[in-house]
VOVOVEX-507378 format. One record per atom (N, C-alpha, C): x, y, z. Coordinates in steps of 0.1 Angstrom, whole numbers, padded with zeros to 4 digits, always signed. Layout:
! VOVOVEX-507378
XYZ...
//
This chain:
! VOVOVEX-507378
+0132-0212+0075+0124-0216+0063+0134-0219+0051+0132-0230+0045+0140-0234+0033+0130-0237+0022+0132-0229+0011+0122-0230+0000+0129-0234-0013+0123-0243-0021+0127-0246-0034+0116-0242-0044+0120-0234-0054+0111-0229-0064+0112-0236-0077+0101-0241-0083+0101-0248-0096+0095-0239-0106+0094-0226-0104+0088-0217-0113+0096-0204-0114+0102-0201-0126+0111-0190-0127+0106-0177-0122+0094-0173-0125+0089-0160-0120+0087-0160-0105+0083-0172-0099+0081-0172-0085+0095-0172-0078+0105-0178-0085+0118-0178-0079+0123-0163-0078+0120-0155-0088+0124-0141-0088+0117-0134-0077+0104-0137-0075+0096-0130-0065+0101-0133-0051+0105-0146-0048+0110-0150-0035+0124-0144-0033+0132-0145-0043+0146-0140-0042+0146-0125-0039+0136-0118-0045+0136-0103-0042+0130-0100-0028+0122-0109-0023+0115-0106-0011+0121-0113+0002+0126-0125+0000+0132-0132+0011+0143-0141+0006+0154-0135+0002+0165-0142-0005+0171-0154+0003+0172-0152+0016+0178-0162+0024+0170-0175+0026+0157-0174+0022+0149-0186+0023+0150-0195+0011+0156-0190+0000+0156-0198-0013+0168-0207-0013+0165-0220-0012+0176-0230-0012+0179-0236-0026+0169-0237-0034+0170-0243-0047+0161-0237-0058+0164-0239-0070+0156-0234-0081+0159-0242-0094+0151-0240-0104+0153-0248-0116+0165-0242-0125+0169-0249-0135+0179-0244-0144+0174-0232-0152+0161-0231-0153+0155-0220-0161+0153-0207-0153+0156-0207-0140+0154-0196-0131+0166-0186-0133+0164-0176-0142+0175-0167-0146+0175-0154-0139+0164-0151-0131+0163-0138-0124+0161-0141-0109+0166-0132-0101+0175-0120-0104+0188-0125-0110+0195-0117-0117+0208-0121-0123+0218-0124-0111+0226-0134-0113+0235-0138-0103+0230-0147-0092+0218-0152-0094+0211-0160-0084+0220-0172-0081+0224-0173-0068+0233-0184-0064+0226-0194-0055+0219-0203-0061+0213-0214-0053+0215-0227-0060+0212-0238-0053+0214-0251-0059+0203-0253-0071+0208-0258-0082+0199-0260-0093+0194-0274-0093+0181-0276-0096+0174-0289-0094+0168-0294-0107+0173-0290-0118+0168-0295-0131+0158-0286-0137+0150-0291-0146+0141-0282-0154+0127-0282-0147+0118-0273-0152+0105-0272-0147+0097-0285-0150+0099-0291-0161+0092-0303-0165+0099-0316-0160+0112-0315-0157+0119-0327-0153+0128-0324-0141+0123-0320-0130+0131-0317-0118+0137-0329-0112+0149-0328-0106+0155-0339-0100+0150-0340-0085+0140-0349-0083+0134-0349-0070+0144-0353-0059+0153-0362-0063+0163-0366-0052+0171-0354-0048+0175-0345-0057+0183-0333-0054+0174-0324-0045+0161-0323-0049+0153-0314-0041+0152-0319-0027+0150-0332-0025+0148-0338-0012+0161-0337-0004+0173-0337-0011+0185-0335-0003+0187-0322+0003+0179-0312-0002+0180-0298+0003+0171-0297+0015+0163-0307+0019+0154-0307+0030+0146-0294+0031+0138-0292+0020+0130-0279+0020+0118-0280+0029+0115-0269+0035+0102-0268+0042+0090-0266+0033+0093-0261+0021+0083-0258+0011+0088-0259-0003+0081-0265-0012+0084-0264-0027+0072-0256-0033+0075-0246-0041+0065-0238-0048+0065-0242-0062+0053-0244-0068+0051-0249-0081+0039-0242-0088+0037-0246-0100+0025-0240-0108+0019-0251-0115+0005-0251-0116-0002-0262-0122+0000-0264-0137+0005-0253-0143+0008-0253-0157+0022-0257-0160+0031-0251-0153+0045-0253-0156+0051-0266-0151+0046-0271-0141+0051-0283-0135+0042-0295-0136+0048-0307-0136+0040-0320-0138+0035-0325-0125+0023-0330-0125+0016-0335-0114+0024-0347-0108+0029-0356-0116+0036-0368-0110+0048-0363-0102+0056-0353-0106+0067-0349-0099+0063-0343-0085+0052-0335-0085+0048-0329-0073+0042-0340-0063+0036-0350-0069+0030-0361-0061+0042-0368-0054+0053-0370-0061+0065-0377-0056+0070-0369-0044+0071-0356-0045+0076-0348-0034+0067-0349-0022+0054-0348-0025+0045-0349-0013+0046-0363-0007+0047-0373-0015+0048-0387-0009+0061-0388+0000+0071-0380-0003+0083-0380+0005+0082-0371+0017+0070-0365+0019+0068-0357+0031+0070-0342+0029+0072-0338+0017+0075-0323+0015+0062-0316+0012+0060-0304+0018+0049-0296+0015+0051-0289+0002+0041-0290-0007+0041-0284-0020+0029-0274-0022+0033-0262-0025+0023-0252-0028+0022-0250-0043+0010-0253-0048+0008-0252-0063-0001-0240-0066+0005-0231-0074-0003-0219-0078-0010-0221-0091-0021-0214-0093-0028-0213-0106-0030-0199-0110-0025-0195-0121-0025-0181-0125-0030-0180-0140-0042-0175-0141-0048-0174-0155-0050-0159-0159-0049-0150-0150-0051-0136-0153-0043-0127-0144-0042-0114-0146-0034-0105-0139-0039-0104-0124-0052-0102-0121-0056-0101-0107-0052-0114-0099-0054-0125-0106-0051-0138-0099-0036-0139-0096-0028-0133-0105-0013-0133-0103-0010-0126-0090-0016-0115-0087-0013-0107-0075-0018-0115-0063-0029-0121-0064-0034-0129-0052-0025-0141-0049-0021-0148-0060-0012-0159-0058+0002-0155-0053+0007-0144-0058+0020-0139-0054+0020-0136-0039+0009-0130-0034+0008-0127-0020+0007-0140-0012+0000-0150-0017-0001-0163-0010+0012-0170-0009+0020-0170-0020+0033-0176-0020+0042-0169-0010+0043-0156-0011+0052-0149-0002+0048-0151+0013+0035-0151+0016+0031-0154+0029+0036-0168+0034+0034-0178+0025+0038-0191+0028+0053-0192+0030+0061-0183+0024+0075-0183+0025+0080-0176+0037+0070-0171+0045+0074-0164+0057+0078-0149+0056+0075-0143+0044+0078-0129+0042+0069-0121+0052+0075-0113+0061+0067-0107+0072+0058-0096+0067+0061-0089+0057+0053-0078+0052+0053-0078+0037+0042-0073+0032+0040-0072+0017+0051-0064+0011+0059-0069+0001+0070-0062-0004+0066-0050-0013+0074-0040-0013+0071-0028-0020+0069-0030-0035+0077-0039-0041+0076-0042-0055+0063-0047-0059+0056-0055-0050+0043-0061-0053+0033-0050-0053+0034-0040-0043+0024-0029-0043+0026-0021-0056+0039-0018-0060+0041-0010-0072+0036-0017-0084+0038-0030-0085+0033-0037-0097+0018-0037-0098+0011-0039-0087-0003-0039-0087-0009-0025-0090-0002-0015-0085-0006-0001-0088-0005+0002-0103+0006-0003-0108+0009-0001-0123-0003-0006-0131-0007-0018-0128-0018-0025-0136-0032-0019-0133-0034-0015-0120-0047-0010-0117-0050+0004-0122-0039+0011-0125-0040+0025-0130-0038+0026-0145-0038+0015-0152-0036+0015-0167-0048+0023-0173-0046+0032-0182-0057+0038-0189-0064+0029-0199-0076+0031-0202-0083+0023-0211-0077+0024-0225-0073+0013-0232-0067+0015-0245-0076+0023-0255-0070+0032-0262-0077+0041-0271-0081+0033-0284-0073+0023-0288-0075+0015-0299-0073+0000-0295-0079-0009-0302-0076-0023-0300-0071-0029-0313-0061-0038-0311-0055-0046-0322-0059-0060-0321-0059-0067-0333-0061-0081-0333-0047-0087-0335-0045-0099-0329-0031-0105-0329-0032-0120-0330-0021-0126-0336-0018-0140-0334-0006-0140-0326-0006-0149-0316+0005-0150-0306+0011-0164-0306+0021-0167-0315+0027-0180-0314+0036-0181-0302+0036-0193-0296+0046-0196-0285+0055-0207-0289+0053-0214-0301+0062-0225-0305+0061-0226-0320+0071-0232-0326+0070-0236-0340+0076-0250-0342+0072-0256-0353+0075-0270-0355+0070-0279-0344+0057-0280-0341+0046-0274-0348+0043-0260-0343+0035-0253-0351+0031-0239-0346+0021-0241-0335+0023-0234-0324+0013-0234-0313+0011-0219-0309-0001-0216-0305-0004-0202-0302-0011-0201-0289-0013-0189-0284-0021-0187-0272-0035-0190-0275-0042-0197-0267-0056-0200-0268-0064-0194-0257-0074-0201-0251-0083-0196-0241-0076-0195-0227-0080-0186-0219-0078-0187-0205-0063-0187-0201-0055-0178-0207-0041-0178-0204-0037-0164-0197-0027-0165-0189-0022-0153-0182-0017-0143-0193-0009-0148-0203-0003-0139-0213-0015-0133-0221-0025-0140-0224-0036-0135-0232-0043-0124-0224-0044-0125-0211-0050-0114-0203-0041-0102-0202-0028-0104-0201-0019-0093-0202-0021-0085-0214-0021-0092-0226-0023-0085-0239-0036-0078-0239-0047-0084-0235-0060-0078-0236-0061-0065-0228-0054-0065-0217-0054-0052-0209-0046-0041-0215-0037-0045-0225-0029-0035-0232-0036-0032-0246-0048-0037-0248-0055-0034-0260-0053-0043-0272-0048-0056-0269-0045-0065-0279-0053-0078-0277-0062-0081-0287-0071-0092-0286-0066-0103-0295-0062-0115-0290-0056-0125-0298-0067-0134-0304-0064-0139-0316-0074-0145-0324-0079-0158-0319-0072-0165-0310-0077-0178-0305-0081-0178-0291-0086-0166-0286-0089-0165-0272-0101-0173-0268-0109-0178-0277-0121-0186-0274-0119-0201-0279-0107-0204-0283-0104-0218-0288-0106-0227-0276-0111-0239-0279-0113-0249-0268-0100-0253-0260-0088-0252-0267-0076-0255-0261-0069-0243-0256-0060-0244-0246-0053-0233-0241-0041-0229-0249-0035-0239-0256-0024-0237-0264-0025-0246-0277-0034-0242-0286-0037-0250-0297-0026-0250-0308-0026-0262-0315-0017-0263-0326-0025-0258-0338-0019-0248-0345-0027-0243-0357-0017-0242-0369-0022-0247-0380-0014-0246-0392-0010-0232-0396+0002-0231-0401+0008-0217-0404-0001-0210-0414-0007-0218-0424-0015-0212-0434-0028-0205-0427-0033-0212-0417-0045-0206-0410-0041-0193-0402-0029-0194-0396-0024-0182-0389-0023-0170-0398-0017-0172-0410-0016-0162-0419-0029-0156-0424-0038-0166-0426-0052-0162-0431-0060-0153-0421-0056-0154-0409-0063-0145-0399-0061-0131-0402-0050-0128-0409-0046-0114-0412-0047-0104-0400-0040-0108-0389-0041-0099-0377-0034-0086-0379-0037-0077-0370-0030-0064-0371-0016-0065-0367-0012-0075-0359+0001-0077-0355+0003-0092-0351+0015-0097-0353+0019-0110-0349+0029-0108-0337+0025-0113-0325+0033-0111-0313+0042-0123-0311+0055-0121-0311+0065-0132-0311+0074-0130-0298+0070-0138-0288+0079-0137-0275+0092-0145-0277+0101-0142-0268+0114-0150-0269+0114-0161-0259+0102-0165-0254+0101-0178-0246+0086-0182-0246+0083-0194-0245+0092-0206-0244+0100-0209-0257+0095-0206-0269+0103-0207-0281+0110-0193-0282+0123-0193-0286+0130-0181-0287+0129-0175-0301+0118-0168-0303+0116-0161-0316+0126-0149-0316+0132-0147-0328+0141-0136-0330+0138-0129-0343+0145-0119-0346+0143-0111-0359+0146-0120-0371+0154-0131-0369+0157-0140-0380+0150-0153-0379+0142-0155-0369+0135-0168-0367+0121-0165-0362+0112-0163-0372+0098-0161-0368+0091-0151-0378+0096-0139-0379+0089-0129-0388+0088-0133-0402+0098-0141-0407+0098-0145-0421+0087-0154-0424+0080-0160-0414+0069-0169-0417+0056-0161-0419+0056-0148-0416+0044-0140-0418+0047-0128-0427+0050-0131-0440+0053-0120-0449+0042-0110-0450+0045-0097-0449+0035-0087-0451+0027-0083-0438+0030-0090-0427+0023-0087-0415+0033-0081-0405+0029-0071-0397+0037-0065-0387+0040-0075-0376+0053-0076-0372+0056-0086-0361+0063-0078-0350+0058-0081-0338+0063-0075-0326+0071-0085-0318+0084-0083-0317+0093-0092-0309+0092-0087-0295+0087-0096-0286+0085-0091-0272+0092-0100-0262+0095-0094-0251+0101-0101-0240+0091-0112-0234+0095-0124-0234+0087-0134-0228+0086-0133-0213+0096-0128-0207+0096-0125-0192+0085-0115-0189+0083-0105-0197+0073-0095-0194+0059-0099-0198+0059-0109-0208+0046-0113-0212+0040-0125-0204+0049-0134-0199+0044-0146-0193+0048-0148-0178+0057-0139-0173+0061-0141-0159+0052-0133-0150+0049-0138-0138+0042-0131-0128+0051-0130-0116+0056-0118-0115+0066-0115-0104+0070-0100-0105+0082-0097-0101+0087-0083-0101+0086-0077-0115+0087-0085-0126+0087-0079-0139+0073-0073-0143+0063-0077-0135+0050-0071-0138+0049-0056-0137+0058-0050-0129+0058-0036-0127+0062-0028-0139+0071-0034-0147+0075-0027-0160+0069-0034-0172+0061-0044-0171+0056-0051-0183+0048-0042-0192+0038-0034-0187+0031-0026-0196+0039-0017-0205+0050-0011-0198+0058-0002-0206+0067-0009-0216+0073-0020-0212+0082-0028-0221+0074-0034-0232+0062-0040-0229+0054-0046-0240+0048-0036-0249+0044-0025-0243+0038-0014-0251+0048-0008-0261+0060-0007-0257+0071-0001-0266+0073-0011-0278+0073-0024-0275+0075-0034-0285+0064-0034-0295+0052-0033-0290+0040-0033-0299+0040-0021-0308+0043-0010-0302+0043+0003-0310+0054+0002-0321+0065-0004-0318+0076-0005-0327+0073-0013-0339+0063-0023-0338+0059-0031-0349+0050-0024-0358+0043-0013-0353+0033-0006-0361+0036+0009-0360+0047+0013-0367+0051+0027-0365+0041+0036-0372
//
């Protein structure tokens, strides 16, 4: 079995579970550290000719991260493409199991059981916070409806302000975001790399939590530690 992954979190999942099957991955696939496979471009602009040269048995993708025309081109060339859809935490576990099965993993990996147990045993949050969750600036974009990251936060007691917006990632004027007066502004380091010097200054007087984008938006081995890592960052913003 030869697999090319076009999704960083799925790359990590396959590399942890069946490393010898992974023949190629995107330039953005940074985990596990030291991953040594052929790079095939970005998630939005993969080099289909390079993918085809690897003669994969399977390409794994995601309906949100990858573009339909690229996947159609691979299928037209005779490559099997598995496309995942992940909008909440339970769906992430179902899709991870489906991907690993398709990659020929003979038994459910221990990390997947541990991650699922971590999330199923989370205590009910004692308090709930309101949040604005930017994912980009210039223009400002935030989490909207029906997103995996939004579900992750909701399970940790954080309700984001645009959870019922018609768009999944709406563009919202900065003035409106400030006017929401949330309990916390959650600033991940991907897809836009918010840092202590790039992001919090736009929200004077509001607590800002700088969080790991990998733990907020990735569905893979990082799920096992995500509640702890994200919870620590959220608490640090509101001492």
